[in-house]
N, C-alpha and C positions, 0 to 999 in steps of 0.2 A: 427203289430201282426196278425198272421193268426188265423182264427176262425175254430175250428175243430168240425164238425158234431153238430152244435148248433140248438136246437129246443126249442122254448119258447111257453108256453100255456097261453094266456092272456084271462081270463074269461071276458065276456062282462060287461061293467059298473064298472070295478075295476081299482084301481091305482096299477100298477105293477112296482116294483123297480128292476133296473138292476145295480148290484154292481160289483166292482172289482178294483184292484189297477191300477195305471197309466200303460198303456201298456197291460192290461189284455185282450183287444179285444172289449170293449164296443162300442167305436166310429166306429170301423171297422164293427161290427155287424149292427149298426144303418145305417151306410153308405150303406151297402148291402141291407138293408130293403128299403132304399129310392132310390135305383138304381144309387147311386153315386160311389159305389165301386163294381167292378165286381168280383165274385168268380172265382177261378181257376178251381173248380170242384163243382159238386152238383147243387142244385137249391135253390132259395130263394123264399119262398111262403109267401105272405101277403094277408090277406083277401081272401084266396082261389085261388089266381092267382100267377103265376111265374113272379117275377119282371123283370127278364132278357128278357123274351119273350112277356110278357103282361103288360108292365110297366104302361100304362095308366089305365087299368082296376084295377091293383093292388093298385095304389095310388090314385084313384079317391075319396076314402073316408078317406084319410089320410092327416093330417096336422102335421107340424113338425117345431121345432126349432133345428137346427143342426149346430154345430160349431158356429162361431161368425157371427150373421146376419149382412149383409151389407145394409146400407141405403144411400140415397142421402141427405147429411147433409144440403145442401142449400135449400132443399124443406121442406114443412110441412109434419107432420106425415100423414095427410089425403092424400096429393098428393102422398106420398110414397106408401100408401096402394092401391091407384088407379093404379099406374104404375105397381107395383109388381103383382097385381091380373090380369092385362091385359096380362101377359106372359102365363097364363094358360087358364082362361075363364073370360069373362066380369062379373064384380060384381057390383050390384046396389049401389047407394049412401045410400039407406036404410039399406042394409046389412053392409056397412062400419060403418054407425052410430051405428048399433046394436053391432058390435064387439068392437067398441070404448067404449061403455058403459060397456060391459062385463069385459073389462080389466081395467076399471077405468081411462081412458085417456080423458074423456069428459071435455071440457074447455081448453084443451091443444092440441087438435088434429090439430089445424090450426097454431100452432107455428112451427118454423123451427126446424128440428131435431137436429141441432148443439146446440140448447139451452136446449136440454133434458138432464136430469140426467141419470146416468147409469140405475137406476131403471125404468125410463120412457122408455128408449130404450128397456129394457127387456119386458115391457108391449106392446110396439109397435111390437116387434117380436112375442109375443104371439097373438096379434091381427091379424097379417099376417097369422099365422098358423091356426087361426079360420075362416078366410074368406071363404074357400070352404065348410064350414059347415061339418067338418069331423066327422066320427064315432070313428076313432082311432087318438089320439093325441100323438105324439112322442116328448118328451122333453129331450134334451141332456144338462145336467147341467144348468137348468133354473135359479138357484139362484147363479150361479158363479159370484163372484165379487160384490155382493150386500152387503150393510151394514145390521146390525141386523133388522132394521125396514123394509128394502126392502125385506129381506128374509121372514119375517113374512107376509108381504102383498102378496108376491108371493105364499106362502103356502096357505093362505086363498083363493086366487083367484083360485088356482088349485082345492082345495076342493070344492069350489062353482061350478066350471065348471063340475066336476064329479057328484056332487049331483043334480044340477038343470038341466043340459043338458044330463045327463046319458052317458057322454063320457067314453070310455075306454082309459086309459092313460098309456103309457110306459114311465117311468121316469128313466133316467140314471143319477146317482149322486155318488159323493164320500162323501157327507155329510150325515153320518149315522143317525144323529139326525133327519134330515129332512125326510129321508126315513122312519124312525120309526114312525113319526107323520103323514105321508101321505099314506103309502102303506099298502095294505092288503096281498100282495103276493110278493115274491122276487125271483130273480135268482142271483147267484154269479158266476162270471167268474174268472178263473185263468189260465194264459198262453194260452188263447184262448179256453179253455174248460169250460163247465158248471160243477161246482163242487157241486152246491146245487140249488134246486128249490122247493119251497113250500110256505106255508102261513107264515106270520110273527110270528104267535103263535107257529107254528112248529119250527121255528128257535130259538125263545126264550126259547122253552121248552126242546131243546136238551141239554144234558150235565148233568142235574140234579145237579147243583152246590150247595154246602153247605158251609156256613161260619163256620170255626172251630177254636176255641181258646182253646188250651190245652198246658199243660206243655210239653216242648220239642217237638215243632211242627214237625221238621224233623223226630224225632224218632216215633211220632204218625203216620205220613204218611207212614213210612216204615212198621210199624206194620199193618196198615189197608190194605196196598198193599199185604202183605203176607197172610192176611186173605181173600183177594179177595173182599173186601168191597168197594174199590175205584178204579177208572181207571185213573184219572188225578189229577194234582194239579196245582195251579197258584197263583201268587201274595203273596205267603207266608202265606196265611190264608184261602184259598179256596180249597176244594176238590170236585171231581165229583164222585157221588155214582155210583157203578156198577148197571146195569139194574136190577130192582127188589129188590134192597136193600133199607133199610130205615134208618133214622137218629137214631132210637132207637137201632138198631144193632151196629151202630158206637159207641154210648155212652156206651153201655153194654160192648163191646169188649175192649175199651180203659180203662175203669174202672177196668175191670178184669185183664188187663195187667199192671195195676199200674200207669196209667197216670191220672193226674188231668184234668178234662174237665170243662172249664169255660163257653163255649158257643157252641151250635150247632144249626144253623138256616138255613133253606132253603133260598138260594139266588136267587132272580128273575133274570133270565138271560136278559141282555140287547142285543140289536142288535150289539152294538160295541163289547161286550164280545164274542158273538157268532162268529162274523166275524173274530176277531183276532185269536180265537181258531181254526177256520176253516183254515185260512191262515197258521198258525203254523203247522197244520197237513199236508197241501199241501207241505210246505217246507221240512218237515221230509220225506215225500214220495219221494221227488226229490233227496234226498241225496244218 
């Protein structure tokens, strides 16, 4: 998938979520940030440097888990970290021991990687990404394939790295629940284009959704649309208020129009609800 004129603003010290359906361009964008995918036009700037012409400077403060990390299964986790770090710059044993503690592999670092669980391999990949002491950590689907316990442990590790090391983290994921628990800011890609960027609170605050229970819900929706009080509806029991309108106006108008109103309550928007609504809107535009 081509990426079209993409620019992301990552505030220092925050966890930033990159969302989008399969094929939306997330992995392509990350591949270009890491100098593994070459753009056909334009430039890719990371940490103030052009990746295509100043790759070493651009990536000297970047650590990443991208696609499926490959390890030497017949060697220990420790030896893997020694070998992989030697490809870029020598890393001391003290630094390796430090990152092993950070990711929770202490006690197993000298075991052969072929004996590692999927969760332990994910921790080893995270340790490799942390070896150069990065300021920016890029994680492409870090919880992919993990069981619920592994997902929880990875989430807590990411939060601890951000909180205690002050890392700026770019997290690409299709697990909306994880993004909602980890990120403070997100961007959404669709067909290679950025269709939303903002804080998580801004995303969940969009739409102004209200749970409505009334006699003849379809008729009530039609009446509210005619009055200009709502802009959207979903799930057979939710409506989105028009900007500047309140629930008291909805109740008053429906009662005056002869509808029985059983419940009107503001619905806190979830990231999942926001994302699905946004994708529905993009599909409508494409028709």
